[in-house]
PDB file with SEQRES, HELIX, SHEET and CRYST1 records, atoms N, CA, C and O in Angstrom:
SEQRES   1 A   87  MET LYS LEU ASN ARG SER ILE ILE LEU ILE ILE MET VAL          
SEQRES   2 A   87  ALA ALA PHE ALA ILE GLY TYR LEU TYR TYR SER GLN SER          
SEQRES   3 A   87  SER GLN LEU ILE GLN VAL ILE SER GLU GLN PRO ALA SER          
SEQRES   4 A   87  THR LYS ASP ASP LEU ASN SER PHE LYS ASP ILE SER LEU          
SEQRES   5 A   87  SER PHE SER VAL LEU ASP ASP SER ARG PHE LYS SER LEU          
SEQRES   6 A   87  ARG VAL PHE GLY GLU LEU PRO VAL LYS PRO GLY VAL THR          
SEQRES   7 A   87  GLY LYS ARG ASP LEU PHE SER PRO PHE                          
HELIX    1 AA1 LYS A    2  SER A   34  1                                  33    
HELIX    2 AA2 LEU A   44  PHE A   47  5                                   4    
HELIX    3 AA3 SER A   55  ASP A   58  5                                   4    
HELIX    4 AA4 SER A   60  LYS A   63  1                                   4    
CRYST1    1.000    1.000    1.000  90.00  90.00  90.00 P 1           1          
ATOM      1  N   MET A   1     -24.400  -9.751  36.694  1.00  0.00           N  
ATOM      2  CA  MET A   1     -24.466  -9.953  35.274  1.00  0.00           C  
ATOM      3  C   MET A   1     -24.666  -8.621  34.546  1.00  0.00           C  
ATOM      4  O   MET A   1     -24.115  -8.406  33.466  1.00  0.00           O  
ATOM      5  N   LYS A   2     -25.459  -7.728  35.149  1.00  0.00           N  
ATOM      6  CA  LYS A   2     -25.705  -6.430  34.543  1.00  0.00           C  
ATOM      7  C   LYS A   2     -24.428  -5.593  34.543  1.00  0.00           C  
ATOM      8  O   LYS A   2     -24.181  -4.827  33.611  1.00  0.00           O  
ATOM      9  N   LEU A   3     -23.616  -5.742  35.595  1.00  0.00           N  
ATOM     10  CA  LEU A   3     -22.360  -5.008  35.679  1.00  0.00           C  
ATOM     11  C   LEU A   3     -21.403  -5.452  34.570  1.00  0.00           C  
ATOM     12  O   LEU A   3     -20.720  -4.619  33.974  1.00  0.00           O  
ATOM     13  N   ASN A   4     -21.350  -6.756  34.289  1.00  0.00           N  
ATOM     14  CA  ASN A   4     -20.475  -7.270  33.235  1.00  0.00           C  
ATOM     15  C   ASN A   4     -20.881  -6.720  31.869  1.00  0.00           C  
ATOM     16  O   ASN A   4     -20.022  -6.362  31.063  1.00  0.00           O  
ATOM     17  N   ARG A   5     -22.191  -6.652  31.606  1.00  0.00           N  
ATOM     18  CA  ARG A   5     -22.669  -6.135  30.321  1.00  0.00           C  
ATOM     19  C   ARG A   5     -22.324  -4.666  30.168  1.00  0.00           C  
ATOM     20  O   ARG A   5     -21.932  -4.229  29.086  1.00  0.00           O  
ATOM     21  N   SER A   6     -22.465  -3.908  31.230  1.00  0.00           N  
ATOM     22  CA  SER A   6     -22.164  -2.478  31.129  1.00  0.00           C  
ATOM     23  C   SER A   6     -20.655  -2.248  30.959  1.00  0.00           C  
ATOM     24  O   SER A   6     -20.260  -1.315  30.259  1.00  0.00           O  
ATOM     25  N   ILE A   7     -19.825  -3.056  31.569  1.00  0.00           N  
ATOM     26  CA  ILE A   7     -18.379  -2.931  31.390  1.00  0.00           C  
ATOM     27  C   ILE A   7     -18.008  -3.278  29.952  1.00  0.00           C  
ATOM     28  O   ILE A   7     -17.190  -2.587  29.345  1.00  0.00           O  
ATOM     29  N   ILE A   8     -18.589  -4.324  29.405  1.00  0.00           N  
ATOM     30  CA  ILE A   8     -18.329  -4.711  28.020  1.00  0.00           C  
ATOM     31  C   ILE A   8     -18.799  -3.612  27.078  1.00  0.00           C  
ATOM     32  O   ILE A   8     -18.116  -3.301  26.102  1.00  0.00           O  
ATOM     33  N   LEU A   9     -19.965  -3.016  27.359  1.00  0.00           N  
ATOM     34  CA  LEU A   9     -20.480  -1.934  26.529  1.00  0.00           C  
ATOM     35  C   LEU A   9     -19.558  -0.716  26.579  1.00  0.00           C  
ATOM     36  O   LEU A   9     -19.305  -0.096  25.546  1.00  0.00           O  
ATOM     37  N   ILE A  10     -19.058  -0.368  27.747  1.00  0.00           N  
ATOM     38  CA  ILE A  10     -18.137   0.758  27.888  1.00  0.00           C  
ATOM     39  C   ILE A  10     -16.841   0.490  27.126  1.00  0.00           C  
ATOM     40  O   ILE A  10     -16.313   1.386  26.467  1.00  0.00           O  
ATOM     41  N   ILE A  11     -16.326  -0.735  27.213  1.00  0.00           N  
ATOM     42  CA  ILE A  11     -15.098  -1.101  26.494  1.00  0.00           C  
ATOM     43  C   ILE A  11     -15.317  -1.013  24.990  1.00  0.00           C  
ATOM     44  O   ILE A  11     -14.451  -0.525  24.264  1.00  0.00           O  
ATOM     45  N   MET A  12     -16.476  -1.483  24.516  1.00  0.00           N  
ATOM     46  CA  MET A  12     -16.764  -1.439  23.078  1.00  0.00           C  
ATOM     47  C   MET A  12     -16.886   0.000  22.580  1.00  0.00           C  
ATOM     48  O   MET A  12     -16.378   0.323  21.507  1.00  0.00           O  
ATOM     49  N   VAL A  13     -17.552   0.866  23.343  1.00  0.00           N  
ATOM     50  CA  VAL A  13     -17.699   2.261  22.950  1.00  0.00           C  
ATOM     51  C   VAL A  13     -16.330   2.940  22.929  1.00  0.00           C  
ATOM     52  O   VAL A  13     -16.026   3.703  22.012  1.00  0.00           O  
ATOM     53  N   ALA A  14     -15.512   2.664  23.933  1.00  0.00           N  
ATOM     54  CA  ALA A  14     -14.173   3.250  23.974  1.00  0.00           C  
ATOM     55  C   ALA A  14     -13.330   2.752  22.800  1.00  0.00           C  
ATOM     56  O   ALA A  14     -12.570   3.525  22.217  1.00  0.00           O  
ATOM     57  N   ALA A  15     -13.454   1.488  22.453  1.00  0.00           N  
ATOM     58  CA  ALA A  15     -12.691   0.927  21.330  1.00  0.00           C  
ATOM     59  C   ALA A  15     -13.118   1.577  20.021  1.00  0.00           C  
ATOM     60  O   ALA A  15     -12.275   1.905  19.187  1.00  0.00           O  
ATOM     61  N   PHE A  16     -14.428   1.765  19.836  1.00  0.00           N  
ATOM     62  CA  PHE A  16     -14.900   2.434  18.622  1.00  0.00           C  
ATOM     63  C   PHE A  16     -14.421   3.881  18.565  1.00  0.00           C  
ATOM     64  O   PHE A  16     -14.045   4.366  17.497  1.00  0.00           O  
ATOM     65  N   ALA A  17     -14.429   4.575  19.699  1.00  0.00           N  
ATOM     66  CA  ALA A  17     -13.982   5.964  19.728  1.00  0.00           C  
ATOM     67  C   ALA A  17     -12.492   6.060  19.413  1.00  0.00           C  
ATOM     68  O   ALA A  17     -12.077   6.920  18.636  1.00  0.00           O  
ATOM     69  N   ILE A  18     -11.700   5.198  20.000  1.00  0.00           N  
ATOM     70  CA  ILE A  18     -10.258   5.202  19.752  1.00  0.00           C  
ATOM     71  C   ILE A  18      -9.976   4.822  18.293  1.00  0.00           C  
ATOM     72  O   ILE A  18      -9.108   5.414  17.651  1.00  0.00           O  
ATOM     73  N   GLY A  19     -10.703   3.845  17.781  1.00  0.00           N  
ATOM     74  CA  GLY A  19     -10.534   3.446  16.382  1.00  0.00           C  
ATOM     75  C   GLY A  19     -10.904   4.566  15.433  1.00  0.00           C  
ATOM     76  O   GLY A  19     -10.221   4.777  14.430  1.00  0.00           O  
ATOM     77  N   TYR A  20     -11.978   5.291  15.732  1.00  0.00           N  
ATOM     78  CA  TYR A  20     -12.386   6.408  14.885  1.00  0.00           C  
ATOM     79  C   TYR A  20     -11.335   7.518  14.902  1.00  0.00           C  
ATOM     80  O   TYR A  20     -11.006   8.079  13.857  1.00  0.00           O  
ATOM     81  N   LEU A  21     -10.812   7.831  16.078  1.00  0.00           N  
ATOM     82  CA  LEU A  21      -9.789   8.867  16.173  1.00  0.00           C  
ATOM     83  C   LEU A  21      -8.525   8.459  15.419  1.00  0.00           C  
ATOM     84  O   LEU A  21      -7.922   9.270  14.716  1.00  0.00           O  
ATOM     85  N   TYR A  22      -8.137   7.210  15.570  1.00  0.00           N  
ATOM     86  CA  TYR A  22      -6.944   6.724  14.874  1.00  0.00           C  
ATOM     87  C   TYR A  22      -7.163   6.768  13.365  1.00  0.00           C  
ATOM     88  O   TYR A  22      -6.287   7.209  12.621  1.00  0.00           O  
ATOM     89  N   TYR A  23      -8.335   6.311  12.910  1.00  0.00           N  
ATOM     90  CA  TYR A  23      -8.618   6.294  11.473  1.00  0.00           C  
ATOM     91  C   TYR A  23      -8.687   7.702  10.914  1.00  0.00           C  
ATOM     92  O   TYR A  23      -8.187   7.947   9.816  1.00  0.00           O  
ATOM     93  N   SER A  24      -9.280   8.616  11.624  1.00  0.00           N  
ATOM     94  CA  SER A  24      -9.412   9.974  11.095  1.00  0.00           C  
ATOM     95  C   SER A  24      -8.051  10.660  10.999  1.00  0.00           C  
ATOM     96  O   SER A  24      -7.823  11.436  10.071  1.00  0.00           O  
ATOM     97  N   GLN A  25      -7.151  10.394  11.930  1.00  0.00           N  
ATOM     98  CA  GLN A  25      -5.812  10.982  11.852  1.00  0.00           C  
ATOM     99  C   GLN A  25      -4.984  10.323  10.760  1.00  0.00           C  
ATOM    100  O   GLN A  25      -4.237  11.004  10.058  1.00  0.00           O  
ATOM    101  N   SER A  26      -5.103   8.999  10.605  1.00  0.00           N  
ATOM    102  CA  SER A  26      -4.301   8.310   9.599  1.00  0.00           C  
ATOM    103  C   SER A  26      -4.784   8.643   8.199  1.00  0.00           C  
ATOM    104  O   SER A  26      -3.967   8.683   7.279  1.00  0.00           O  
ATOM    105  N   SER A  27      -6.077   8.884   7.994  1.00  0.00           N  
ATOM    106  CA  SER A  27      -6.550   9.221   6.654  1.00  0.00           C  
ATOM    107  C   SER A  27      -6.039  10.597   6.234  1.00  0.00           C  
ATOM    108  O   SER A  27      -5.768  10.812   5.053  1.00  0.00           O  
ATOM    109  N   GLN A  28      -5.900  11.533   7.177  1.00  0.00           N  
ATOM    110  CA  GLN A  28      -5.328  12.831   6.846  1.00  0.00           C  
ATOM    111  C   GLN A  28      -3.852  12.689   6.502  1.00  0.00           C  
ATOM    112  O   GLN A  28      -3.354  13.367   5.603  1.00  0.00           O  
ATOM    113  N   LEU A  29      -3.153  11.810   7.214  1.00  0.00           N  
ATOM    114  CA  LEU A  29      -1.741  11.580   6.940  1.00  0.00           C  
ATOM    115  C   LEU A  29      -1.563  10.951   5.566  1.00  0.00           C  
ATOM    116  O   LEU A  29      -0.634  11.303   4.839  1.00  0.00           O  
ATOM    117  N   ILE A  30      -2.438  10.033   5.206  1.00  0.00           N  
ATOM    118  CA  ILE A  30      -2.350   9.388   3.898  1.00  0.00           C  
ATOM    119  C   ILE A  30      -2.595  10.411   2.798  1.00  0.00           C  
ATOM    120  O   ILE A  30      -1.931  10.366   1.762  1.00  0.00           O  
ATOM    121  N   GLN A  31      -3.531  11.331   2.999  1.00  0.00           N  
ATOM    122  CA  GLN A  31      -3.790  12.355   1.997  1.00  0.00           C  
ATOM    123  C   GLN A  31      -2.572  13.255   1.819  1.00  0.00           C  
ATOM    124  O   GLN A  31      -2.242  13.635   0.696  1.00  0.00           O  
ATOM    125  N   VAL A  32      -1.907  13.594   2.911  1.00  0.00           N  
ATOM    126  CA  VAL A  32      -0.731  14.461   2.829  1.00  0.00           C  
ATOM    127  C   VAL A  32       0.400  13.746   2.116  1.00  0.00           C  
ATOM    128  O   VAL A  32       1.106  14.354   1.311  1.00  0.00           O  
ATOM    129  N   ILE A  33       0.584  12.473   2.397  1.00  0.00           N  
ATOM    130  CA  ILE A  33       1.673  11.716   1.790  1.00  0.00           C  
ATOM    131  C   ILE A  33       1.403  11.474   0.311  1.00  0.00           C  
ATOM    132  O   ILE A  33       2.322  11.560  -0.503  1.00  0.00           O  
ATOM    133  N   SER A  34       0.163  11.172  -0.049  1.00  0.00           N  
ATOM    134  CA  SER A  34      -0.134  10.797  -1.426  1.00  0.00           C  
ATOM    135  C   SER A  34      -0.156  11.982  -2.387  1.00  0.00           C  
ATOM    136  O   SER A  34      -0.054  11.783  -3.598  1.00  0.00           O  
ATOM    137  N   GLU A  35      -0.283  13.180  -1.896  1.00  0.00           N  
ATOM    138  CA  GLU A  35      -0.299  14.333  -2.784  1.00  0.00           C  
ATOM    139  C   GLU A  35       1.122  14.663  -3.234  1.00  0.00           C  
ATOM    140  O   GLU A  35       2.012  14.889  -2.415  1.00  0.00           O  
ATOM    141  N   GLN A  36       1.317  14.685  -4.558  1.00  0.00           N  
ATOM    142  CA  GLN A  36       2.616  14.997  -5.120  1.00  0.00           C  
ATOM    143  C   GLN A  36       2.509  16.294  -5.902  1.00  0.00           C  
ATOM    144  O   GLN A  36       1.439  16.615  -6.419  1.00  0.00           O  
ATOM    145  N   PRO A  37       3.574  17.027  -5.993  1.00  0.00           N  
ATOM    146  CA  PRO A  37       3.541  18.229  -6.824  1.00  0.00           C  
ATOM    147  C   PRO A  37       3.256  17.859  -8.278  1.00  0.00           C  
ATOM    148  O   PRO A  37       3.671  16.799  -8.747  1.00  0.00           O  
ATOM    149  N   ALA A  38       2.561  18.716  -8.971  1.00  0.00           N  
ATOM    150  CA  ALA A  38       2.154  18.429 -10.343  1.00  0.00           C  
ATOM    151  C   ALA A  38       3.350  18.309 -11.280  1.00  0.00           C  
ATOM    152  O   ALA A  38       3.253  17.639 -12.308  1.00  0.00           O  
ATOM    153  N   SER A  39       4.462  18.935 -10.954  1.00  0.00           N  
ATOM    154  CA  SER A  39       5.609  18.914 -11.852  1.00  0.00           C  
ATOM    155  C   SER A  39       6.343  17.575 -11.842  1.00  0.00           C  
ATOM    156  O   SER A  39       7.046  17.275 -12.807  1.00  0.00           O  
ATOM    157  N   THR A  40       6.211  16.758 -10.796  1.00  0.00           N  
ATOM    158  CA  THR A  40       6.940  15.495 -10.729  1.00  0.00           C  
ATOM    159  C   THR A  40       6.095  14.299 -11.115  1.00  0.00           C  
ATOM    160  O   THR A  40       6.622  13.188 -11.173  1.00  0.00           O  
ATOM    161  N   LYS A  41       4.830  14.468 -11.377  1.00  0.00           N  
ATOM    162  CA  LYS A  41       3.992  13.331 -11.743  1.00  0.00           C  
ATOM    163  C   LYS A  41       4.284  12.911 -13.181  1.00  0.00           C  
ATOM    164  O   LYS A  41       4.217  13.728 -14.100  1.00  0.00           O  
ATOM    165  N   ASP A  42       4.605  11.638 -13.367  1.00  0.00           N  
ATOM    166  CA  ASP A  42       4.823  11.049 -14.683  1.00  0.00           C  
ATOM    167  C   ASP A  42       5.805  11.852 -15.531  1.00  0.00           C  
ATOM    168  O   ASP A  42       5.591  12.031 -16.730  1.00  0.00           O  
ATOM    169  N   ASP A  43       6.859  12.326 -14.922  1.00  0.00           N  
ATOM    170  CA  ASP A  43       7.838  13.123 -15.642  1.00  0.00           C  
ATOM    171  C   ASP A  43       9.164  12.372 -15.643  1.00  0.00           C  
ATOM    172  O   ASP A  43       9.758  12.170 -14.584  1.00  0.00           O  
ATOM    173  N   LEU A  44       9.630  11.964 -16.799  1.00  0.00           N  
ATOM    174  CA  LEU A  44      10.875  11.208 -16.902  1.00  0.00           C  
ATOM    175  C   LEU A  44      12.093  12.099 -17.055  1.00  0.00           C  
ATOM    176  O   LEU A  44      13.215  11.599 -17.131  1.00  0.00           O  
ATOM    177  N   ASN A  45      11.895  13.394 -17.101  1.00  0.00           N  
ATOM    178  CA  ASN A  45      13.034  14.303 -17.235  1.00  0.00           C  
ATOM    179  C   ASN A  45      13.923  14.302 -16.004  1.00  0.00           C  
ATOM    180  O   ASN A  45      15.081  14.712 -16.076  1.00  0.00           O  
ATOM    181  N   SER A  46      13.399  13.851 -14.883  1.00  0.00           N  
ATOM    182  CA  SER A  46      14.213  13.808 -13.672  1.00  0.00           C  
ATOM    183  C   SER A  46      15.309  12.744 -13.771  1.00  0.00           C  
ATOM    184  O   SER A  46      16.276  12.783 -13.011  1.00  0.00           O  
ATOM    185  N   PHE A  47      15.165  11.791 -14.705  1.00  0.00           N  
ATOM    186  CA  PHE A  47      16.149  10.723 -14.850  1.00  0.00           C  
ATOM    187  C   PHE A  47      17.245  11.054 -15.855  1.00  0.00           C  
ATOM    188  O   PHE A  47      18.183  10.270 -15.999  1.00  0.00           O  
ATOM    189  N   LYS A  48      17.169  12.163 -16.544  1.00  0.00           N  
ATOM    190  CA  LYS A  48      18.148  12.445 -17.589  1.00  0.00           C  
ATOM    191  C   LYS A  48      19.526  12.794 -17.038  1.00  0.00           C  
ATOM    192  O   LYS A  48      20.517  12.651 -17.755  1.00  0.00           O  
ATOM    193  N   ASP A  49      19.621  13.241 -15.805  1.00  0.00           N  
ATOM    194  CA  ASP A  49      20.906  13.624 -15.226  1.00  0.00           C  
ATOM    195  C   ASP A  49      21.520  12.539 -14.349  1.00  0.00           C  
ATOM    196  O   ASP A  49      22.499  12.798 -13.649  1.00  0.00           O  
ATOM    197  N   ILE A  50      20.969  11.339 -14.373  1.00  0.00           N  
ATOM    198  CA  ILE A  50      21.498  10.253 -13.552  1.00  0.00           C  
ATOM    199  C   ILE A  50      22.754   9.692 -14.198  1.00  0.00           C  
ATOM    200  O   ILE A  50      22.776   9.411 -15.396  1.00  0.00           O  
ATOM    201  N   SER A  51      23.794   9.533 -13.398  1.00  0.00           N  
ATOM    202  CA  SER A  51      25.016   8.904 -13.892  1.00  0.00           C  
ATOM    203  C   SER A  51      25.385   7.779 -12.941  1.00  0.00           C  
ATOM    204  O   SER A  51      25.267   7.913 -11.723  1.00  0.00           O  
ATOM    205  N   LEU A  52      25.829   6.683 -13.506  1.00  0.00           N  
ATOM    206  CA  LEU A  52      26.201   5.514 -12.717  1.00  0.00           C  
ATOM    207  C   LEU A  52      27.706   5.485 -12.536  1.00  0.00           C  
ATOM    208  O   LEU A  52      28.464   5.721 -13.476  1.00  0.00           O  
ATOM    209  N   SER A  53      28.128   5.193 -11.316  1.00  0.00           N  
ATOM    210  CA  SER A  53      29.549   5.119 -11.025  1.00  0.00           C  
ATOM    211  C   SER A  53      29.930   3.650 -10.809  1.00  0.00           C  
ATOM    212  O   SER A  53      29.410   2.991  -9.909  1.00  0.00           O  
ATOM    213  N   PHE A  54      30.829   3.157 -11.631  1.00  0.00           N  
ATOM    214  CA  PHE A  54      31.291   1.778 -11.524  1.00  0.00           C  
ATOM    215  C   PHE A  54      32.635   1.697 -10.809  1.00  0.00           C  
ATOM    216  O   PHE A  54      33.374   0.729 -10.992  1.00  0.00           O  
ATOM    217  N   SER A  55      32.952   2.677 -10.017  1.00  0.00           N  
ATOM    218  CA  SER A  55      34.228   2.679  -9.305  1.00  0.00           C  
ATOM    219  C   SER A  55      34.298   1.569  -8.253  1.00  0.00           C  
ATOM    220  O   SER A  55      35.390   1.190  -7.830  1.00  0.00           O  
ATOM    221  N   VAL A  56      33.163   1.053  -7.834  1.00  0.00           N  
ATOM    222  CA  VAL A  56      33.154  -0.050  -6.870  1.00  0.00           C  
ATOM    223  C   VAL A  56      33.810  -1.282  -7.480  1.00  0.00           C  
ATOM    224  O   VAL A  56      34.452  -2.056  -6.770  1.00  0.00           O  
ATOM    225  N   LEU A  57      33.657  -1.474  -8.788  1.00  0.00           N  
ATOM    226  CA  LEU A  57      34.238  -2.639  -9.446  1.00  0.00           C  
ATOM    227  C   LEU A  57      35.753  -2.568  -9.526  1.00  0.00           C  
ATOM    228  O   LEU A  57      36.406  -3.594  -9.721  1.00  0.00           O  
ATOM    229  N   ASP A  58      36.322  -1.389  -9.381  1.00  0.00           N  
ATOM    230  CA  ASP A  58      37.779  -1.226  -9.424  1.00  0.00           C  
ATOM    231  C   ASP A  58      38.430  -1.401  -8.056  1.00  0.00           C  
ATOM    232  O   ASP A  58      39.656  -1.373  -7.947  1.00  0.00           O  
ATOM    233  N   ASP A  59      37.628  -1.581  -7.020  1.00  0.00           N  
ATOM    234  CA  ASP A  59      38.148  -1.722  -5.663  1.00  0.00           C  
ATOM    235  C   ASP A  59      38.860  -3.068  -5.514  1.00  0.00           C  
ATOM    236  O   ASP A  59      38.413  -4.073  -6.068  1.00  0.00           O  
ATOM    237  N   SER A  60      39.952  -3.085  -4.777  1.00  0.00           N  
ATOM    238  CA  SER A  60      40.719  -4.323  -4.592  1.00  0.00           C  
ATOM    239  C   SER A  60      39.933  -5.356  -3.788  1.00  0.00           C  
ATOM    240  O   SER A  60      40.116  -6.557  -3.987  1.00  0.00           O  
ATOM    241  N   ARG A  61      39.066  -4.911  -2.890  1.00  0.00           N  
ATOM    242  CA  ARG A  61      38.251  -5.861  -2.119  1.00  0.00           C  
ATOM    243  C   ARG A  61      37.271  -6.585  -3.034  1.00  0.00           C  
ATOM    244  O   ARG A  61      37.021  -7.776  -2.848  1.00  0.00           O  
ATOM    245  N   PHE A  62      36.714  -5.888  -4.016  1.00  0.00           N  
ATOM    246  CA  PHE A  62      35.806  -6.530  -4.967  1.00  0.00           C  
ATOM    247  C   PHE A  62      36.556  -7.523  -5.845  1.00  0.00           C  
ATOM    248  O   PHE A  62      36.043  -8.603  -6.140  1.00  0.00           O  
ATOM    249  N   LYS A  63      37.758  -7.166  -6.259  1.00  0.00           N  
ATOM    250  CA  LYS A  63      38.541  -8.049  -7.118  1.00  0.00           C  
ATOM    251  C   LYS A  63      39.052  -9.274  -6.375  1.00  0.00           C  
ATOM    252  O   LYS A  63      39.391 -10.279  -7.001  1.00  0.00           O  
ATOM    253  N   SER A  64      39.113  -9.206  -5.042  1.00  0.00           N  
ATOM    254  CA  SER A  64      39.605 -10.344  -4.269  1.00  0.00           C  
ATOM    255  C   SER A  64      38.508 -11.368  -3.960  1.00  0.00           C  
ATOM    256  O   SER A  64      38.792 -12.399  -3.351  1.00  0.00           O  
ATOM    257  N   LEU A  65      37.276 -11.107  -4.363  1.00  0.00           N  
ATOM    258  CA  LEU A  65      36.194 -12.052  -4.114  1.00  0.00           C  
ATOM    259  C   LEU A  65      36.406 -13.311  -4.941  1.00  0.00           C  
ATOM    260  O   LEU A  65      36.856 -13.248  -6.085  1.00  0.00           O  
ATOM    261  N   ARG A  66      36.075 -14.463  -4.347  1.00  0.00           N  
ATOM    262  CA  ARG A  66      36.221 -15.738  -5.029  1.00  0.00           C  
ATOM    263  C   ARG A  66      34.895 -16.473  -5.024  1.00  0.00           C  
ATOM    264  O   ARG A  66      34.039 -16.213  -4.178  1.00  0.00           O  
ATOM    265  N   VAL A  67      34.722 -17.387  -5.964  1.00  0.00           N  
ATOM    266  CA  VAL A  67      33.508 -18.204  -6.049  1.00  0.00           C  
ATOM    267  C   VAL A  67      33.752 -19.483  -5.277  1.00  0.00           C  
ATOM    268  O   VAL A  67      34.744 -20.176  -5.501  1.00  0.00           O  
ATOM    269  N   PHE A  68      32.842 -19.793  -4.365  1.00  0.00           N  
ATOM    270  CA  PHE A  68      32.909 -21.030  -3.595  1.00  0.00           C  
ATOM    271  C   PHE A  68      31.763 -21.935  -4.022  1.00  0.00           C  
ATOM    272  O   PHE A  68      30.653 -21.464  -4.266  1.00  0.00           O  
ATOM    273  N   GLY A  69      32.030 -23.223  -4.111  1.00  0.00           N  
ATOM    274  CA  GLY A  69      30.978 -24.163  -4.479  1.00  0.00           C  
ATOM    275  C   GLY A  69      30.878 -24.321  -5.978  1.00  0.00           C  
ATOM    276  O   GLY A  69      31.747 -23.876  -6.727  1.00  0.00           O  
ATOM    277  N   GLU A  70      29.804 -24.960  -6.405  1.00  0.00           N  
ATOM    278  CA  GLU A  70      29.622 -25.214  -7.826  1.00  0.00           C  
ATOM    279  C   GLU A  70      28.843 -24.080  -8.476  1.00  0.00           C  
ATOM    280  O   GLU A  70      27.980 -23.450  -7.863  1.00  0.00           O  
ATOM    281  N   LEU A  71      29.174 -23.847  -9.722  1.00  0.00           N  
ATOM    282  CA  LEU A  71      28.521 -22.773 -10.453  1.00  0.00           C  
ATOM    283  C   LEU A  71      28.135 -23.308 -11.810  1.00  0.00           C  
ATOM    284  O   LEU A  71      29.035 -23.817 -12.477  1.00  0.00           O  
ATOM    285  N   PRO A  72      26.964 -23.261 -12.283  1.00  0.00           N  
ATOM    286  CA  PRO A  72      25.757 -22.752 -11.652  1.00  0.00           C  
ATOM    287  C   PRO A  72      25.248 -23.710 -10.573  1.00  0.00           C  
ATOM    288  O   PRO A  72      25.583 -24.894 -10.560  1.00  0.00           O  
ATOM    289  N   VAL A  73      24.461 -23.186  -9.707  1.00  0.00           N  
ATOM    290  CA  VAL A  73      23.946 -23.978  -8.593  1.00  0.00           C  
ATOM    291  C   VAL A  73      22.950 -24.999  -9.121  1.00  0.00           C  
ATOM    292  O   VAL A  73      22.035 -24.656  -9.868  1.00  0.00           O  
ATOM    293  N   LYS A  74      23.131 -26.240  -8.732  1.00  0.00           N  
ATOM    294  CA  LYS A  74      22.221 -27.313  -9.140  1.00  0.00           C  
ATOM    295  C   LYS A  74      21.267 -27.589  -7.975  1.00  0.00           C  
ATOM    296  O   LYS A  74      21.706 -28.012  -6.905  1.00  0.00           O  
ATOM    297  N   PRO A  75      19.973 -27.354  -8.173  1.00  0.00           N  
ATOM    298  CA  PRO A  75      19.033 -27.568  -7.076  1.00  0.00           C  
ATOM    299  C   PRO A  75      18.901 -29.050  -6.749  1.00  0.00           C  
ATOM    300  O   PRO A  75      18.882 -29.900  -7.639  1.00  0.00           O  
ATOM    301  N   GLY A  76      18.811 -29.334  -5.492  1.00  0.00           N  
ATOM    302  CA  GLY A  76      18.642 -30.702  -5.041  1.00  0.00           C  
ATOM    303  C   GLY A  76      17.177 -31.023  -4.827  1.00  0.00           C  
ATOM    304  O   GLY A  76      16.304 -30.188  -5.065  1.00  0.00           O  
ATOM    305  N   VAL A  77      16.917 -32.224  -4.383  1.00  0.00           N  
ATOM    306  CA  VAL A  77      15.552 -32.649  -4.083  1.00  0.00           C  
ATOM    307  C   VAL A  77      15.223 -32.147  -2.690  1.00  0.00           C  
ATOM    308  O   VAL A  77      15.857 -32.538  -1.710  1.00  0.00           O  
ATOM    309  N   THR A  78      14.234 -31.287  -2.612  1.00  0.00           N  
ATOM    310  CA  THR A  78      13.868 -30.715  -1.322  1.00  0.00           C  
ATOM    311  C   THR A  78      12.369 -30.759  -1.144  1.00  0.00           C  
ATOM    312  O   THR A  78      11.626 -30.999  -2.095  1.00  0.00           O  
ATOM    313  N   GLY A  79      11.936 -30.531   0.054  1.00  0.00           N  
ATOM    314  CA  GLY A  79      10.506 -30.417   0.344  1.00  0.00           C  
ATOM    315  C   GLY A  79       9.843 -31.761   0.545  1.00  0.00           C  
ATOM    316  O   GLY A  79      10.472 -32.813   0.426  1.00  0.00           O  
ATOM    317  N   LYS A  80       8.568 -31.703   0.851  1.00  0.00           N  
ATOM    318  CA  LYS A  80       7.776 -32.906   1.079  1.00  0.00           C  
ATOM    319  C   LYS A  80       7.165 -33.405  -0.219  1.00  0.00           C  
ATOM    320  O   LYS A  80       7.024 -32.664  -1.192  1.00  0.00           O  
ATOM    321  N   ARG A  81       6.818 -34.648  -0.205  1.00  0.00           N  
ATOM    322  CA  ARG A  81       6.090 -35.234  -1.333  1.00  0.00           C  
ATOM    323  C   ARG A  81       4.664 -34.684  -1.283  1.00  0.00           C  
ATOM    324  O   ARG A  81       4.090 -34.532  -0.204  1.00  0.00           O  
ATOM    325  N   ASP A  82       4.095 -34.389  -2.454  1.00  0.00           N  
ATOM    326  CA  ASP A  82       2.745 -33.843  -2.521  1.00  0.00           C  
ATOM    327  C   ASP A  82       1.749 -34.946  -2.142  1.00  0.00           C  
ATOM    328  O   ASP A  82       1.602 -35.927  -2.871  1.00  0.00           O  
ATOM    329  N   LEU A  83       1.072 -34.788  -1.012  1.00  0.00           N  
ATOM    330  CA  LEU A  83       0.135 -35.799  -0.528  1.00  0.00           C  
ATOM    331  C   LEU A  83      -1.115 -35.881  -1.369  1.00  0.00           C  
ATOM    332  O   LEU A  83      -1.774 -36.921  -1.392  1.00  0.00           O  
ATOM    333  N   PHE A  84      -1.463 -34.802  -2.067  1.00  0.00           N  
ATOM    334  CA  PHE A  84      -2.699 -34.766  -2.835  1.00  0.00           C  
ATOM    335  C   PHE A  84      -2.479 -35.060  -4.310  1.00  0.00           C  
ATOM    336  O   PHE A  84      -3.423 -34.999  -5.098  1.00  0.00           O  
ATOM    337  N   SER A  85      -1.262 -35.375  -4.692  1.00  0.00           N  
ATOM    338  CA  SER A  85      -0.957 -35.673  -6.077  1.00  0.00           C  
ATOM    339  C   SER A  85      -1.535 -37.054  -6.443  1.00  0.00           C  
ATOM    340  O   SER A  85      -1.472 -37.977  -5.631  1.00  0.00           O  
ATOM    341  N   PRO A  86      -2.097 -37.204  -7.655  1.00  0.00           N  
ATOM    342  CA  PRO A  86      -2.650 -38.514  -8.044  1.00  0.00           C  
ATOM    343  C   PRO A  86      -1.559 -39.544  -8.329  1.00  0.00           C  
ATOM    344  O   PRO A  86      -1.859 -40.729  -8.472  1.00  0.00           O  
ATOM    345  N   PHE A  87      -0.313 -39.118  -8.411  1.00  0.00           N  
ATOM    346  CA  PHE A  87       0.774 -40.055  -8.710  1.00  0.00           C  
ATOM    347  C   PHE A  87       1.553 -40.381  -7.475  1.00  0.00           C  
ATOM    348  O   PHE A  87       2.507 -41.156  -7.534  1.00  0.00           O  
TER     349      PHE A  87                                                      
END                                                                             
């Protein structure tokens, strides 16, 4: 019985040590990832040069798409009846 307790204690100490090492490395990684340069924080000027290309809509494959089924989609009766409903 004493051997079982000491094995459990060794496993718990090893688990805490491994968890501490993992946490200490991941917290440093989170700090590195979360730090942003001061020039890009809350700056909308980076969006002024964005241009959208609608050339995909001119593709023959896009124009050959067809609608199947009914439009707009009419939802059917699905799911279970609410067992806790008063009605």
